[in-house]
N, C-alpha and C positions, 0 to 999 in steps of 0.2 A: 504494499500499500505505499502511496504517497505521502509522505511526512509534512504536515502543516508547516508554513512558515509562521514562526513566532519571533516576536520582536519585544524585547525587553528594554523598558525604558530607562533604567537605573541599574548600577554595577549591585549584582547579588553575591552571597556567599559563594565562594568555589565551588563547593561539594554541588550545591544546588545549579550552578552552571554547566558544570560539567554533565549530570545528568541529563540537564535539558537538552544539551547538545547530542547525547546518545538516543535520545527519544523524539528529539524534533529538529526541523531546519531552522535553526536558532540563530537569530543577531543578539549579538549583546553589546552592552555600552561599558566597556572596559576602562573609559575614562571617568565613568561616573559623574559626566556633566549633565546637569537637568536639560532637557529637551526644549526649545523653543514651540510657541503654539505651530508656528509653520512647519518645524519638524516633526511635531506630534501628529499633524495632518498628514504628513507625508508618509509617516508611517502606518497610517490608517489606512491610507491608498494603498499599499503594497501587504500587509499583513493579513494571516488568516486569523492569526490570535495575537492581541496587545496584551501584554503583562505591563501596565502602569502602577505606579505607586501613589501617595498620597500628594506628592510634588506636582502632578500631571493634571492639567485643570481640563477635563473633558466634558465642556459643557455643550449645549444644544447647536452654538453655532460651529463648534468643533467636529460634533459628531454627524453632521448631515453632511460633512465632507469626506466622510469614510467611505472606500470604496467597497464594490459589491461583494469581494472576496472576505471581508472582514466579518466573523460569526460570533466571535467570542473575545471579551474584555475579561482577563483573569486576573482581576486586581489582587497586587502584593500588599495584603492589608486589611484589615477587619472592615473599617469605616470607608464607607462608597460617598461622603457627602461632596466629593470632587467630581465625582460622575452623574450627568443627567440620565439616570436608569430609565427612566419612562421615554426618554428621545431614542436610547438603543433598543429599548423593547419594539417602540414602533417601526425602528428600520431593521427588526430581525436579527438583532445582535444580542446574545446573551452575556449578562455580568455576574462573577462569580467573586468573591471575597475568602478570606481565611479565618473565619470565627474561631474561638475557642482557645487559640495556641497562644495569644497575648495576655490572657487573663492574670495569671499570677505573676508575671514580671510587671505587669503596670500596677497590680495591686502593691506588690513591693514598693514601688517607686512613689505610690499613693501615701502609703503609711510613713516612706521615709520623710516624704514633705510635711506630714501632719505630726512628725516629730521634731523636724528641722527648724519651723517657723516660729511655733512657740517657745523652744528652747534657745533660738538665738544662734542655732550652730554655726551657720555661713559667718556672721558677723564675729563669732568667737575666733574663729580660723584667721579670718583678715585682721584682728587685732595681734595676733601672734606672727602673721607673716609680716604686718608691718613694726613688728617690736614694741607693739604699745603694753604687753603684758608685763606688768611689775612684780606680779605676786599675788596671792589669794587675797580678796577681802570679800567678808561677808556682804556686801552689798552691792557689789561690781558684776555686770552682766546679768542680771537677776531676769529669768525667764517665767513662763508660765507652766504649772503641771497640766499636764492632760489626764492622768487617771481619775476617774470620776466625772469628767467632762462630758456632755451630750455631744456625738457627731450626727450631724444630719446629712445622709447620702441623698443625692439626686440623680434617681437611674439606678435601680434593683435589681441590674441583668448579672451576667456573669461577674464582671469585674466588681460591680457593686457589694455582691455578696462576698467576694474574694475579701474585699475593703473590710467588711463588716467581722467576718473571721478574725483578723489580723488586730483589728482596733479593738474587737471583745477581750481578746489577751492581753491587751493594754490597760484594760478597766476603763474603758471608754463604753457609755450607754448609746446602744443603737436607737436613732431614729431615720426614717426614709420615705421620700416621697416617689411615687412611680404613678404610671399611668393606671396600674391596677394593682391590689395587694399580692405580694408572693404567695406561695402556698403556707397554710397554718403550720406545716411540720418545718417548715425554712424560717418561719417567725419564731418558732420555739426554740428552735435550733441556736439562732441570732440572738434570742431576746429583744428582737426588734419591733419598735413601734411604728404604726403606719399613719402617714398625714396626708389626705387626701388634698388637703389645702397646704400648698406650697409656701403661701405667706405666712400661713400660722406655725408652720415648722421653724422658717428660717427666724421668726423673732423669738424662738424659745432655744436655739443651740447654739453651743459655744464654737462649733468648728462644722464648716460645710464642705463635704467632697463632691465635686462635680464628677460623675462618671455616666450620664448619659450621651448617646450620641446627638451629632448635631444634623438637625433635619429643618424642612420650614418653621417647623412648631416649636422647636428650642432655638431656633436663633434668638439671640439677648433675652433668652428666659430668665436669666437674671439680671433683670431692667434696673437702671437707677432708683426706680420706683421699689424694686425688691431688694435691692443691697441696702437700701436705707432702713428697710424695716428689721435689718440685722443688728445685734447688739453692738456697740462701739466696742467690746472686748472680744469680738468674734474674729475668727479666722476664715480664709476660704482657700481650698486647695482645687487645682483644676489638671487633671489629667488626661480629660476628655478631648474637647475641642475648644478653641479658643473664643469661637463666635457664639458660643453660649451665654459668655458672659460680655457687658456692657464694658469694654475695656477701658474706655475714656473715663467713664463712671467711676469704675472700681479704682483707676490710678489717684483721681481726686481725693476720693473718699480716702484711700490710704495715707494720701499726703496730709490730709487736714485732720487725720486720726479720729475719723468716724467709722474706721474697722483696724483693726488691731495689726493685722498682717495678712500675707498670701504667701502660697507657694504655687507657683505656675509652669508648668512643662510644656504648656501649648499657649498659642497667642491668636489675636482675632485675625491680623495681617501678616501671618506667616511668609518669610521669615525675618520681615520688621517687628521691631519689639517698640512698644510705645515708650518714648524718649525718658518720659515721668516717671515709668516704673524702674528704669535703668539707674535711675537717681536716689532711689529709696532704700533705706537700710531695712526696713521691716517687711522686706521681701526676699525669698529665693527664688531665682528664675534657672530654668533649665533648658535647653535645646532640643526639646520633644525627644526625650532619652526614656519615657516610659517602658516601651517593649524593645528597649536596644540591649539584647544580650544576643550572643551568637546561637544560642540553642532555640531562642524564639525565633529569630530570623531563618533558621534553618526549617524549623517546623513550618513556617510561613510559606517558604519554598517548597515544601514538600506537597503542601495543599496545593497549591499553584500546580504543581506538576500534575498530581490526582485529577484536578479540576480539566487540565488540557487534554490527557491522557483519556479520561472518560468520556470528553466530546469527540474526540478525533476517533474513538471507538464507535461513536454512534448514539452514545446514551445520555442521558441528561445528566449534567456535573451536579456533584453532591452539594456544592456549597452556592447553587444560582441563588440570586437575588431576585424578588421579586418586588416591584413597586409598591405593592399595597402593604407589603411588610415592613416597610421604612416608617 
């Protein structure tokens, strides 16, 4: 059988690329340079399968220029907010993703930020590096205890539940807002309290963790109004998507002391970061590292390969994304 032409937009782990070369007619991006929109269009005109990442913007204007041979977009990543899935469906192009394999690593990073921000870990490191540490003092670099505090999780899917398990072990009380409650057995295991009203939950928790996907319904879900509902002593952590938070409003409130601090692994206009955030001491900023482990990237690649191979064999890919499910 003729191997499908697969075009990969970014550098993937060597073991993944080697396997893809064995199975498919694969074109790689060894320089790992982000493709321009014109280059993406050219790739879609040639490929039968495109393997994009979160750095590739596949909106409707781009997708309508795809060639007739493009039948599958096998996304390297769980989130598909950078792909107009409905336009792809209308053009007969299937879209797949890589769910499940990012859960534990992203939850680890979320928990790391939940610890790092209230305890001022990055500030402490910077003090040492600058030579400002003159010895222990009972009132120097005081942070806030997290044991016994209330954690409000927005989005209680795989990652949200993994965060809850970690947070419970650190003595946090688990609260959550979701489209619907999780099964009662899960609530009992996590000792979690469901809030149908996001506004009511935000006003009562000490730390907020954003773990929901970016969709039209969640764009600026944490608006200026909702951020103002939070306690001035509260912290916010985001390892999901930057667009879920009104970043300008967040920066203003952190600067004015209306919020105590934030830990952000994602940003509204990546790779650009709000200049106000870069100047603040009460934030921990990371360059989208939530799932950045070798194990996670290899697992993601293996899921991409399974989706392509299943399609090439004439079957329905296991991780197909359906627009109605978003």
